[in-house]
N, C-alpha and C positions, 0 to 999 in steps of 0.2 A: 449431455447433462440429464439429470433426473427430472421427474415431474416437478418437484419442489426443490430448488437449490438455494439453501440458506447457508451463509458462511459467517465465520467470525475470525478475528485476529487469532493467529495460531498459538501464541504463547505470551507470557508476561514479558519475555525478552523483546517482543516486537512492540515498539512504541510509535505512535502516529500523531501528527499534529498538522493542522491546516493553517497556513499563513496567507491571508488574503485570497482564500479559495484554492491555494496550491497545497496539495498534500505532500508531506515529507514523512517517510517511514524509516525507522532506524532499527536494525537488528543488533541489540546489545550483546548477544552471544558471540558474534563474529566481527562486529564493527562495520558491517556494510550498511550503506544507506541507499534509499531508493527515491527517485524522483519520477514524477508522472507528467504527461502532457496535461493540458487543461481538461480535456474530456476524460483522461485517465484518472485525474484527481477526483472528478465528480463520481465516476463509477466506483473507484476505491472507497470513497466515503459512504456511498450507498451500500456496497457489498459488505464492508466491514461493520456496518451498523445493523446487519441482519435482513436487508431487503432481499427478496427472492430474485435470483438471477433470471429465471424464466419471466417474471413480471417485467424486469428490465428489458428483456428481448422484445416482449410484447409492446412495451412503451416506445421503444426506439424504432420498431419496424415501420418503415415508410415515412417516419416523421423526423428522422435524423440521418446523418451521414454514416452512422455506426450500424453496420449490419450484424445479423445473428452470428455469422462465422467469426467476425472480428471480435465480438463480445465474448464468445465461447473461447477463442484463442487467448484473449486477455485473462479470463478467469483461470484457464489452464496454466498460463504463465505465473500467475500469482500463487497458485497451488504448488507448482514446481519450485518456486523460489522459497517456499515455506512460510509465506506471509499470511495465508488464509488456510482454514480447515473447514470441512463440511460440518454442519451443525444439525442436530436432530431437534429442531425447535420451530415454533411458529414464525412465519415471516413477519417482518415489520412493514408498515405501510410505505409505499413509495413517497419520497418527498414531492410535494406539489409543484415545486419550481424546477425539478430535475429536467424535464423534457425541454423547457425553454432554455435552460443552461446548456444542454447538449446541442440543441439546434443552433445556438449562437456560436458554436465553435466548429471549425472545419478540420481541426487537427485529428489525426488518427489516434487510436488508443495506444499509448506507449508507456512503458516503465523502463527507466534506466537504472543500472546498478553501479554503485560507486564504492570502491574500497580504498581510496587514497588516504583516508583518515583512520582506517581500521586499527592500525597499531596504537594510535592515541585513544581511540574510543574504548578499547578493551582494557586499557591500563587502569589499575587501581590508583587513583590520584593521591591516596594517603600513603600506601605502602610500597609502591613500585616506581618511585621517582627519586632523582638525585637530590641530595641535600647539599647546600641550602637553597638550590635553585628552585626546586619544586616542579610541578606540572607546567609545561609538557616535556620536560627533560626526563626521559625514561632512564631508570637505573640500568646500567650496563652490567652484564654478567662478568663476574670476577674470574 
């Protein structure tokens, strides 16, 4: 990683929401959705809001079960999946409660990729459905 590693969500096709602290990310361009472990959700939320990855490494060093190599691997995976891009911008401050949240979980940093709903997610629910049934009955090719 570089001296300052600030990231942002890679495109408008990537949408993210947190449900009771669990992050769910959806790539509208391909229909894949992504789930995270508890610690992965916390790190995703921090990284996608512009927190410096190096500051995260410094925060977690010795005070969390997440080591620098694990965090760097997680960031690399998010970049490879196309969820984050490097940003040339000032870093946002670390959330004050992040260390306590990470210390409270013993789960490894993980992201899982799901494509079981991809066919339905990428369908245009107005134009690409069977009439009169509607969504989720996808129009069949003639």
